[in-house]
Backbone as CSV, one residue per row, in Angstrom:
resi,resn,N_x,N_y,N_z,CA_x,CA_y,CA_z,C_x,C_y,C_z
1,MET,-1.258,5.840,10.910,-1.050,5.663,9.289,-0.081,4.577,9.148
2,CYS,0.242,4.091,8.370,1.160,3.178,7.595,1.792,3.753,6.970
3,GLY,3.039,4.278,7.139,4.177,5.326,6.298,5.496,4.505,5.910
4,ARG,5.880,3.267,6.484,6.850,2.291,5.805,6.674,0.779,6.365
5,TYR,6.976,0.233,5.479,6.846,-1.381,5.825,7.943,-2.442,5.605
6,SER,7.827,-3.724,5.431,8.948,-4.635,4.906,7.945,-6.099,4.470
7,LEU,8.885,-6.421,3.448,8.632,-7.610,2.993,9.694,-8.337,2.654
8,PHE,10.256,-9.275,3.197,11.475,-10.036,2.900,11.491,-11.543,3.031
9,VAL,10.051,-12.257,2.968,10.381,-13.319,2.704,10.640,-14.146,1.375
10,PRO,11.252,-15.511,1.493,11.545,-16.101,0.174,10.592,-16.241,-0.675
11,PRO,10.919,-16.067,-2.193,9.821,-15.934,-3.049,9.121,-17.129,-3.285
12,ASN,9.389,-18.537,-2.753,8.541,-19.587,-3.161,7.610,-19.630,-1.642
13,ASP,8.045,-19.061,-0.609,7.275,-18.804,0.642,6.044,-17.962,0.262
14,LEU,6.332,-16.769,-0.217,5.312,-16.011,-0.649,4.304,-16.375,-1.574
15,ALA,4.673,-17.075,-2.727,3.814,-17.655,-3.579,3.004,-18.711,-2.882
16,GLU,3.738,-19.503,-2.088,2.663,-20.389,-1.106,1.549,-19.798,-0.386
17,ARG,2.249,-18.708,0.574,1.235,-18.126,1.131,-0.016,-17.707,0.488
18,PHE,0.377,-16.844,-0.450,-0.909,-15.988,-1.157,-1.411,-16.786,-2.300
19,ASP,-1.118,-18.230,-2.579,-1.638,-18.892,-3.740,-1.121,-18.109,-5.079
20,LEU,0.046,-17.983,-5.278,0.720,-17.160,-6.572,0.969,-18.016,-7.387
21,ARG,0.709,-17.801,-8.635,1.359,-18.581,-9.989,2.613,-18.028,-10.355
22,SER,2.840,-16.446,-10.083,3.795,-15.774,-10.453,4.184,-14.632,-9.526
23,VAL,5.660,-14.803,-9.346,6.176,-13.564,-8.355,7.285,-13.013,-9.047
24,GLU,7.270,-12.683,-10.437,8.135,-12.402,-11.173,8.280,-10.770,-10.972
25,GLY,9.423,-10.515,-10.889,10.011,-8.920,-10.228,9.935,-8.804,-9.058
26,TYR,9.710,-9.524,-7.922,9.778,-9.709,-6.539,11.010,-9.578,-6.054
27,GLU,11.191,-8.515,-5.035,12.608,-8.414,-4.632,12.179,-7.881,-3.087
28,PRO,12.940,-8.592,-2.197,12.777,-8.245,-0.768,12.936,-7.084,-0.386
29,ARG,12.266,-6.374,0.391,12.518,-5.014,0.676,12.194,-5.155,2.455
30,TYR,12.941,-4.336,2.812,13.282,-4.219,4.497,12.619,-2.921,4.965
31,ASN,12.495,-1.758,3.994,12.239,-0.620,4.437,11.525,0.274,3.173
32,ALA,10.380,-0.707,2.950,9.482,0.029,1.981,8.829,1.342,2.321
33,ALA,8.749,2.395,1.011,8.683,3.935,1.471,7.981,4.038,0.102
34,PRO,7.179,5.110,0.672,5.951,5.953,-0.579,6.591,6.278,-1.578
35,SER,6.150,6.694,-2.860,6.491,6.594,-4.301,7.141,5.582,-4.753
36,GLN,7.430,4.527,-4.067,8.369,3.305,-4.767,7.373,2.360,-5.235
37,SER,7.947,1.600,-6.282,7.399,0.416,-6.828,7.538,-0.736,-5.983
38,LEU,6.366,-1.004,-5.662,6.041,-2.018,-4.516,5.058,-3.217,-4.897
39,SER,5.405,-4.477,-4.397,4.363,-5.703,-4.563,3.141,-5.744,-4.108
40,VAL,2.110,-5.844,-5.103,0.664,-6.163,-4.510,0.005,-7.025,-5.339
41,ILE,-1.148,-7.478,-4.811,-1.787,-8.388,-5.263,-3.389,-7.968,-5.715
42,ALA,-3.682,-7.794,-7.066,-4.821,-7.032,-7.256,-6.159,-8.069,-7.347
43,ASP,-7.154,-7.331,-7.445,-8.198,-8.292,-7.798,-8.459,-8.793,-9.205
44,GLU,-8.085,-8.032,-10.080,-8.310,-8.726,-11.386,-7.039,-9.920,-11.781
45,GLN,-6.025,-9.553,-11.058,-5.227,-10.985,-11.278,-4.743,-11.404,-10.075
46,ALA,-5.461,-11.916,-9.316,-5.042,-12.333,-8.015,-3.806,-13.510,-7.909
47,GLU,-3.647,-14.135,-8.882,-2.688,-15.154,-9.066,-1.479,-14.612,-9.639
48,THR,-1.303,-13.153,-9.568,-0.210,-12.733,-10.037,0.381,-11.629,-9.548
49,LEU,1.719,-11.836,-8.870,2.167,-10.475,-7.852,2.203,-9.436,-8.930
50,GLN,1.813,-8.047,-8.826,2.158,-7.037,-9.527,3.082,-5.929,-8.628
51,HIS,3.416,-5.104,-9.404,4.136,-3.916,-8.870,3.477,-2.559,-9.089
52,MET,3.288,-1.668,-8.150,2.621,-0.541,-8.348,3.169,0.584,-7.404
53,GLU,3.021,1.763,-7.589,3.428,3.134,-6.953,2.946,3.032,-5.804
54,TRP,3.337,2.896,-4.724,2.909,3.340,-3.310,2.392,4.776,-3.365
55,GLY,1.098,5.188,-3.250,0.517,6.709,-3.194,-0.493,6.791,-4.287
56,LEU,-1.596,6.437,-4.143,-2.773,6.217,-5.049,-2.905,7.652,-5.648
57,ILE,-3.065,7.701,-7.048,-3.473,8.828,-7.660,-5.017,8.437,-8.278
58,PRO,-6.018,9.085,-7.818,-7.528,8.887,-8.544,-7.358,9.310,-10.353
59,SER,-8.089,8.130,-10.884,-8.051,8.487,-12.409,-8.447,10.057,-13.013
60,TRP,-9.355,10.813,-12.133,-9.774,11.851,-12.388,-8.412,13.001,-12.177
61,ALA,-7.454,12.866,-11.705,-6.506,13.934,-10.834,-5.761,14.387,-12.238
62,ASP,-5.843,15.876,-12.272,-5.286,16.419,-13.301,-3.444,16.242,-13.049
63,SER,-3.073,16.098,-12.001,-1.686,16.013,-11.814,-1.514,15.250,-10.773
64,ARG,-0.165,14.635,-10.546,0.440,14.145,-9.453,0.122,14.774,-8.172
65,ASP,0.097,16.088,-8.421,-0.304,16.731,-6.917,-1.700,16.580,-6.330
66,ASP,-2.715,15.894,-7.228,-3.769,15.748,-6.711,-3.798,13.978,-6.193
67,GLY,-2.798,13.563,-6.096,-2.949,12.270,-5.635,-1.884,11.839,-4.511
68,GLY,-0.934,10.776,-4.500,0.176,10.539,-3.529,-0.575,10.165,-2.271
69,HIS,-1.717,9.440,-2.388,-2.416,9.144,-1.120,-1.789,7.572,-0.451
70,ILE,-1.294,7.724,0.490,-0.230,6.705,1.107,-1.229,5.511,1.881
71,ASN,-2.257,6.474,2.582,-3.350,5.807,3.205,-4.651,6.129,2.836
72,ALA,-5.702,5.209,3.343,-7.013,5.607,3.170,-7.846,5.502,4.478
73,ARG,-8.640,6.199,5.076,-9.078,5.970,6.600,-10.412,4.785,6.124
74,ALA,-10.539,3.986,6.939,-11.362,2.925,6.785,-12.817,3.707,6.922
75,GLU,-12.907,4.436,7.584,-14.284,4.940,8.087,-15.050,5.874,6.915
76,THR,-14.141,6.430,6.013,-14.936,7.204,4.945,-14.426,6.419,3.385
77,VAL,-13.598,5.354,3.452,-13.040,5.035,2.163,-14.168,4.812,1.310
78,ALA,-15.478,4.533,1.682,-16.758,4.007,0.686,-17.251,5.395,0.013
79,GLU,-16.708,6.614,0.839,-17.519,7.659,0.359,-16.666,8.793,-0.512
80,LYS,-15.260,8.777,0.262,-14.442,9.639,-0.274,-13.915,9.720,-1.637
81,ALA,-14.015,10.889,-2.570,-14.020,10.805,-3.664,-12.640,10.097,-4.594
82,SER,-11.509,10.302,-3.641,-10.186,9.730,-4.257,-10.274,8.195,-4.226
83,PHE,-10.997,7.632,-3.247,-11.120,6.347,-3.062,-12.263,5.335,-3.502
84,ARG,-13.340,6.121,-3.562,-14.692,5.490,-3.778,-14.982,4.643,-5.005
85,ALA,-14.310,4.786,-6.056,-13.961,3.885,-7.468,-13.615,2.686,-7.227
86,ALA,-12.380,3.041,-6.695,-11.400,1.739,-6.291,-12.228,0.812,-5.356
87,PHE,-12.737,1.487,-4.110,-13.202,0.550,-3.357,-14.457,0.089,-3.735
88,ARG,-15.256,0.153,-4.459,-16.304,-0.147,-5.023,-16.280,-1.110,-6.595
89,GLN,-15.052,-0.747,-6.928,-14.553,-1.811,-7.941,-15.334,-1.310,-9.196
90,GLU,-15.282,0.316,-9.241,-15.939,0.836,-10.789,-14.766,1.213,-11.533
91,ASP,-14.508,0.711,-12.405,-13.548,1.174,-13.644,-14.096,2.711,-14.197
92,ASP,-13.176,3.380,-14.450,-13.420,4.846,-15.131,-13.090,4.611,-16.537
93,GLY,-14.316,4.446,-17.193,-13.713,4.164,-18.807,-12.682,3.297,-18.965
94,PRO,-11.737,3.603,-19.479,-10.250,2.774,-20.117,-9.514,2.449,-18.909
95,LEU,-9.636,3.506,-17.968,-8.697,3.025,-16.475,-9.395,2.578,-15.483
96,ALA,-8.804,1.336,-14.845,-9.315,0.434,-13.978,-8.807,0.899,-12.569
97,ALA,-9.787,0.054,-11.591,-9.354,0.795,-10.120,-9.937,-0.522,-9.421
98,GLY,-9.329,-0.979,-8.147,-10.361,-2.064,-7.454,-9.590,-2.108,-6.007
99,ARG,-9.801,-3.145,-5.511,-8.884,-3.763,-4.137,-8.079,-4.710,-4.380
100,CYS,-7.106,-4.521,-3.500,-5.687,-5.115,-3.386,-5.248,-5.761,-2.158
101,LEU,-4.388,-6.892,-2.260,-3.901,-7.173,-0.959,-2.162,-6.117,-0.960
102,VAL,-1.956,-6.042,0.378,-0.506,-5.466,0.089,0.250,-6.124,1.417
103,PRO,1.096,-7.331,0.515,1.906,-8.422,1.298,2.957,-7.663,2.556
104,ALA,2.920,-8.065,3.319,3.974,-7.663,4.316,4.208,-8.477,5.321
105,ASN,5.626,-8.220,5.867,5.883,-9.396,7.048,6.154,-7.996,8.344
106,GLY,5.665,-7.059,7.915,5.964,-5.911,9.341,5.817,-4.693,8.768
107,PHE,5.663,-3.715,9.890,5.301,-2.289,9.636,6.299,-1.406,10.746
108,TYR,6.484,0.002,10.327,7.095,0.541,11.188,6.006,1.805,11.607
109,GLU,6.438,2.066,12.782,5.666,3.338,13.709,6.768,3.960,14.490
110,TRP,6.836,5.242,14.484,7.542,6.022,15.319,6.760,6.584,16.704
111,THR,7.391,6.956,17.747,6.887,7.367,18.850,7.862,8.263,19.625
112,GLU,7.236,9.302,20.592,8.176,10.355,20.937,8.335,9.901,22.318
113,THR,9.878,9.826,22.521,10.631,9.416,24.092,11.274,10.583,24.411
114,ASP,11.883,10.451,25.761,12.559,11.770,26.513,13.689,11.769,25.600
115,ARG,14.148,10.534,24.459,15.362,10.973,23.981,15.023,11.251,22.510
116,GLY,14.030,11.627,22.080,13.645,11.675,20.821,12.897,10.888,20.325
117,THR,12.693,10.518,18.963,11.700,9.790,18.102,11.961,8.516,17.952
118,GLN,11.521,7.515,18.477,12.174,6.278,18.405,11.131,5.302,17.513
119,PRO,11.703,4.888,16.476,11.004,3.884,15.329,11.073,2.400,16.306
120,TYR,9.715,1.833,15.965,9.612,0.544,16.096,8.863,-0.235,14.905
121,ARG,9.145,-1.389,14.900,8.716,-2.439,13.946,7.456,-3.166,14.747
122,VAL,6.473,-3.314,13.998,5.593,-4.065,14.402,5.331,-5.297,13.391
123,THR,5.066,-6.494,14.058,5.030,-7.414,13.203,3.900,-8.877,13.844
124,LEU,3.616,-9.809,13.422,2.703,-11.003,13.890,3.679,-11.404,14.804
125,SER,3.025,-12.254,15.854,3.490,-12.962,16.779,4.808,-13.956,16.354
126,ASP,4.077,-14.614,15.225,4.765,-15.595,14.386,5.756,-15.241,13.609
127,ASP,5.852,-13.986,13.268,6.820,-13.277,11.948,6.203,-13.705,10.858
128,GLU,4.977,-14.437,10.471,4.878,-14.716,9.244,4.007,-13.630,8.395
129,PRO,4.225,-13.715,6.929,3.549,-12.642,6.113,2.085,-12.347,6.746
130,PHE,1.688,-11.292,6.351,0.178,-11.103,6.099,-0.030,-10.082,5.170
131,ALA,-1.240,-9.815,5.055,-1.689,-8.842,4.069,-2.601,-7.520,4.737
132,MET,-2.179,-6.689,4.309,-2.841,-5.385,4.509,-3.884,-5.013,3.318
133,ALA,-4.774,-4.541,3.942,-5.970,-4.080,2.785,-5.497,-2.798,2.189
134,GLY,-5.724,-3.099,0.726,-5.287,-1.938,-0.124,-6.287,-1.459,-1.179
135,LEU,-6.444,-0.603,-1.938,-6.803,-0.268,-2.883,-6.121,0.507,-4.130
136,TRP,-6.279,0.190,-5.198,-5.045,0.515,-6.115,-6.016,1.461,-7.323
137,ALA,-5.540,1.826,-8.098,-6.064,2.655,-9.387,-5.127,3.078,-10.489
138,GLN,-5.726,3.185,-11.694,-4.690,3.354,-12.790,-4.976,5.101,-12.908
139,TRP,-4.051,5.619,-13.290,-3.794,7.191,-13.574,-3.143,7.596,-14.735
140,GLN,-3.313,8.238,-15.982,-2.744,8.627,-16.858,-2.832,10.116,-17.182
141,PRO,-1.456,10.473,-17.120,-1.089,12.068,-17.210,-1.555,12.581,-18.390
142,PRO,-2.073,13.963,-18.332,-2.965,14.592,-19.551,-1.913,14.360,-20.903
143,THR,-2.453,14.213,-22.104,-1.943,14.131,-23.080,-1.447,15.712,-23.559
144,THR,-0.208,15.658,-23.787,0.356,16.713,-24.544,0.596,17.020,-26.013
145,GLN,0.662,18.195,-26.551,0.679,18.376,-28.304,1.893,18.515,-28.414
146,THR,2.703,18.048,-29.557,3.911,18.739,-29.980,3.717,19.187,-31.473
147,GLY,4.773,19.617,-32.228,4.888,20.560,-33.424,4.505,21.750,-33.422
148,LEU,5.131,22.916,-34.611,5.040,23.956,-34.330,3.730,24.460,-34.458
149,ASP,2.634,23.873,-35.189,1.319,24.114,-35.419,0.450,24.007,-34.213
150,ALA,1.014,23.111,-33.342,0.415,23.146,-32.296,-0.003,24.303,-31.533
151,PHE,0.667,25.498,-31.637,0.617,26.775,-30.819,-0.381,27.509,-31.620
152,ALA,-0.176,27.466,-32.891,-1.221,28.246,-33.688,-2.641,27.590,-33.691
153,SER,-2.526,26.385,-34.109,-4.365,25.903,-34.462,-4.788,24.943,-33.398
154,GLY,-3.892,24.387,-32.589,-4.276,23.490,-31.547,-4.273,21.867,-32.546
155,ASP,-3.978,21.807,-33.540,-3.756,20.623,-34.462,-2.961,19.951,-34.859
156,GLY,-1.712,20.337,-33.715,-0.653,19.688,-34.088,-0.511,18.258,-33.608
157,ASP,0.563,17.494,-33.852,0.675,15.959,-33.936,0.556,15.990,-32.197
158,GLU,-0.199,14.911,-31.969,-0.191,14.129,-30.602,1.159,13.579,-30.302
159,ALA,1.463,13.658,-29.115,2.769,13.312,-28.643,2.705,11.642,-28.088
160,GLY,1.320,11.350,-28.358,0.898,9.832,-28.038,0.501,9.990,-26.478
161,ASP,-0.240,8.862,-26.134,-0.511,8.541,-24.987,0.043,8.176,-23.843
162,PRO,0.571,9.365,-22.826,1.494,8.949,-21.647,1.123,7.662,-21.029
163,ASP,2.027,7.325,-20.672,1.815,5.819,-19.928,0.823,5.875,-18.544
164,VAL,0.264,4.829,-18.653,-0.687,4.749,-17.547,0.454,4.350,-16.046
165,VAL,-0.156,4.962,-15.261,0.450,4.816,-13.924,-0.450,3.830,-13.002
166,GLU,0.217,2.812,-12.355,-0.790,2.103,-11.580,-0.162,2.554,-10.108
167,THR,-1.211,2.973,-9.243,-0.921,3.291,-7.797,-1.782,2.432,-6.855
168,PHE,-1.277,2.385,-5.473,-1.993,1.618,-4.386,-1.924,2.689,-3.193
169,THR,-2.943,2.387,-2.278,-2.928,3.232,-0.869,-3.109,2.041,-0.401
170,ILE,-2.870,1.940,1.127,-3.377,0.963,2.484,-4.425,1.502,3.248
171,VAL,-5.204,0.860,3.509,-6.639,1.181,4.475,-5.735,1.159,5.645
172,THR,-6.226,2.389,6.842,-6.207,2.279,8.312,-7.073,2.407,8.833
173,THR,-7.265,2.264,9.886,-8.218,2.168,11.106,-7.766,2.603,12.466
174,GLU,-8.574,2.286,13.438,-8.075,2.619,15.096,-7.368,1.639,15.154
175,PRO,-6.363,1.743,16.130,-5.149,0.940,16.524,-5.539,-0.191,17.569
176,ASN,-5.019,-0.975,17.566,-5.360,-1.944,18.626,-4.513,-1.844,19.819
177,ALA,-4.170,-2.796,20.798,-3.543,-2.238,22.159,-2.156,-2.308,21.852
178,VAL,-1.700,-3.134,20.689,-0.062,-3.021,20.413,0.138,-1.583,19.705
179,VAL,-0.418,-1.225,18.984,-0.144,-0.103,18.238,-0.577,1.105,18.709
180,GLU,-1.650,1.076,19.727,-2.070,2.330,20.133,-0.821,3.086,21.086
181,LYS,0.047,2.152,21.521,1.125,3.034,22.143,2.082,3.486,21.455
182,LEU,1.889,3.389,19.937,2.898,4.112,19.179,2.491,5.200,18.079
183,HIS,0.861,5.093,17.815,0.251,5.734,16.827,-1.142,5.576,17.045
184,HIS,-1.816,6.380,16.572,-3.472,6.837,16.662,-4.374,5.847,15.399
185,ARG,-3.215,5.370,14.494,-3.679,4.782,13.263,-3.121,3.388,13.069
186,MET,-3.423,2.393,12.585,-2.928,1.361,11.913,-3.281,0.832,10.600
187,ALA,-2.299,0.079,9.927,-3.265,-0.551,8.780,-3.999,-1.530,9.113
188,VAL,-5.040,-1.739,8.397,-6.409,-2.843,8.270,-5.177,-4.322,7.967
189,ILE,-5.130,-5.091,8.983,-4.814,-6.360,8.643,-5.698,-7.390,8.528
190,LEU,-5.869,-7.797,7.249,-6.854,-9.102,7.161,-6.562,-10.525,7.754
191,PRO,-7.436,-10.993,8.097,-7.162,-12.286,8.673,-7.181,-13.274,7.091
192,GLU,-6.203,-14.411,7.241,-6.080,-14.811,5.990,-7.144,-15.628,5.420
193,ASP,-8.239,-15.908,5.806,-9.364,-16.299,5.655,-10.295,-15.213,5.045
194,ASP,-10.317,-13.993,5.117,-10.842,-12.637,4.739,-10.038,-12.110,3.336
195,GLU,-9.239,-12.657,3.101,-8.241,-12.053,1.982,-9.063,-12.088,0.584
196,GLU,-9.505,-13.449,0.326,-10.204,-13.361,-0.966,-11.695,-12.577,-0.896
197,ARG,-12.483,-12.588,0.130,-13.407,-11.545,0.291,-13.117,-10.237,0.052
198,TRP,-11.983,-9.972,0.757,-11.596,-8.577,0.407,-11.588,-8.382,-1.089
199,LEU,-10.988,-9.109,-1.748,-10.812,-9.048,-3.113,-12.114,-8.918,-4.144
200,ARG,-13.236,-9.880,-3.594,-13.825,-10.308,-4.579,-15.378,-9.987,-4.140
201,GLY,-15.282,-9.735,-3.082,-16.900,-9.407,-2.043,-17.551,-7.938,-2.544
202,SER,-18.685,-7.834,-2.006,-19.431,-6.719,-2.457,-18.797,-5.586,-1.678
203,PRO,-19.323,-4.368,-1.762,-18.643,-3.195,-1.229,-19.027,-3.312,0.455
204,GLU,-20.103,-3.946,0.473,-20.930,-4.014,1.903,-20.101,-4.802,2.758
205,GLU,-19.764,-6.218,1.974,-19.138,-7.420,2.700,-17.344,-6.889,2.822
206,ALA,-16.935,-5.847,1.736,-15.716,-5.333,1.995,-15.505,-4.338,3.284
207,GLN,-16.554,-3.461,3.422,-16.773,-2.958,4.396,-16.574,-3.239,5.859
208,SER,-17.282,-4.444,6.009,-17.474,-5.325,7.354,-15.996,-6.043,7.379
209,LEU,-15.143,-6.088,6.565,-13.873,-6.573,6.888,-12.819,-5.446,7.538
210,LEU,-13.415,-4.368,7.607,-12.445,-3.273,8.209,-12.400,-3.261,9.681
211,GLU,-11.796,-4.264,10.218,-11.777,-4.235,11.800,-10.262,-4.538,12.309
212,LEU,-10.325,-4.388,13.481,-9.253,-4.392,14.028,-8.574,-5.927,14.234
213,PHE,-7.231,-5.937,14.037,-6.689,-7.377,14.193,-6.124,-7.370,15.534
214,PRO,-6.490,-8.719,15.886,-5.865,-9.198,17.329,-5.087,-8.640,17.685
215,ALA,-4.999,-8.060,18.957,-3.619,-7.798,19.619,-2.888,-8.645,19.969
216,ASP,-3.439,-9.628,20.665,-2.858,-10.909,21.383,-1.895,-11.693,20.136
217,ARG,-2.085,-11.457,18.802,-1.358,-12.023,17.658,-0.338,-11.163,17.157
218,MET,-0.037,-10.040,17.655,0.999,-9.005,17.263,1.851,-8.836,18.380
219,ARG,2.824,-8.179,17.671,4.177,-7.616,18.871,4.905,-6.398,18.242
220,SER,5.716,-6.004,19.159,6.278,-4.485,18.558,7.688,-4.582,19.328
221,TYR,8.838,-4.101,18.549,10.059,-4.001,19.093,10.895,-2.828,18.426
222,PRO,11.647,-2.108,19.397,12.361,-1.262,18.749,13.697,-1.541,17.925
223,VAL,13.578,-0.419,16.880,14.472,-0.687,15.913,15.671,0.430,15.681
224,SER,16.568,0.570,14.771,17.590,1.841,14.831,16.665,2.833,14.025
225,THR,17.158,3.963,14.465,16.789,5.154,13.810,17.623,5.008,12.180
226,ALA,18.135,4.127,11.729,18.709,4.255,10.456,17.270,3.523,9.458
227,VAL,16.251,3.121,10.152,14.797,3.063,9.146,14.458,4.398,8.809
228,ASN,14.762,5.556,9.369,14.382,6.839,9.087,14.358,7.234,7.688
229,ASP,15.676,6.738,7.037,16.136,7.240,5.896,15.757,5.843,4.750
230,PRO,14.840,6.144,4.077,14.463,5.249,3.039,15.397,4.350,2.054
231,ALA,16.816,5.242,1.958,17.569,4.743,1.210,18.317,3.304,1.880
232,ASN,18.140,3.165,3.294,18.941,2.147,4.141,17.519,1.152,4.050
233,ASP,17.622,0.478,3.184,17.057,-0.690,2.899,17.779,-2.304,2.918
234,SER,18.016,-2.581,3.817,18.887,-3.559,4.356,18.412,-4.653,5.783
235,PRO,18.981,-5.918,5.742,18.638,-6.682,7.063,18.714,-5.840,8.563
236,GLU,19.577,-4.954,8.354,19.983,-4.284,9.653,18.839,-3.563,10.187
237,VAL,18.052,-2.769,9.174,17.009,-2.044,9.889,15.891,-2.648,10.465
238,VAL,15.834,-4.057,10.341,14.744,-4.588,11.060,15.198,-5.575,12.496
239,GLU,16.446,-5.142,12.459,16.992,-5.819,13.987,16.353,-5.119,15.126
240,GLU,16.176,-5.799,16.085,15.938,-5.408,17.581,17.103,-4.639,18.163
241,VAL,16.829,-3.313,18.641,17.923,-2.755,19.453,17.398,-2.307,20.921
242,SER,18.638,-2.228,21.899,18.256,-2.229,23.353,18.128,-0.487,23.126
243,LEU,17.266,-0.069,24.133,16.768,1.269,24.481,17.595,1.481,25.969
244,GLY,18.304,0.545,26.534,18.786,0.800,27.739,19.915,1.594,27.691
């Protein structure tokens, strides 16, 4: 799975890499975690960096308890109810859903050792930013009623439509040779030439892109257990540590 990642490139470099006209609101993240508002590039406005909550809630969910999906399996993403509409880019009435790119320059995995659980950071060999395949969806909490007569007749004043929440998930697949030493799943990393096809292509074309990223273009290294706590979001958590 992918449960933590980083993105801390300069704003201008991020805009140039992903051909963005706006990166308003971008903040470097060294330890991005589920439930946080993070940067994504959605199919509907691919020229603008957007910010969504990590943990997809499908539009049909009655509550947040029916969502919070931080990962979606590539093998079932086209059929599973929680992700089908987003993968197929099918809106549900006024609520939208689709595919997105999740920009990153590394992600974390944990492995068991004789001395306990050890976190590792996984990056491209050249440390350049990359895009993980993602899905996004809008969700709106159920409308509630207010007013004394609401209890008696059900005709009380509406409290107003609750704010729409925009959420995303990261698609995962089988690991390559670098990640399989750490975990049995990894994020789908899209080759740069395939990013536009992921955003704009047909479901069949998008499905064909959910493949392993070449292991010879990646590396991993151990980092401090400080990364275990999402509150530790500083440059120190990405630094390599010695296991000697």
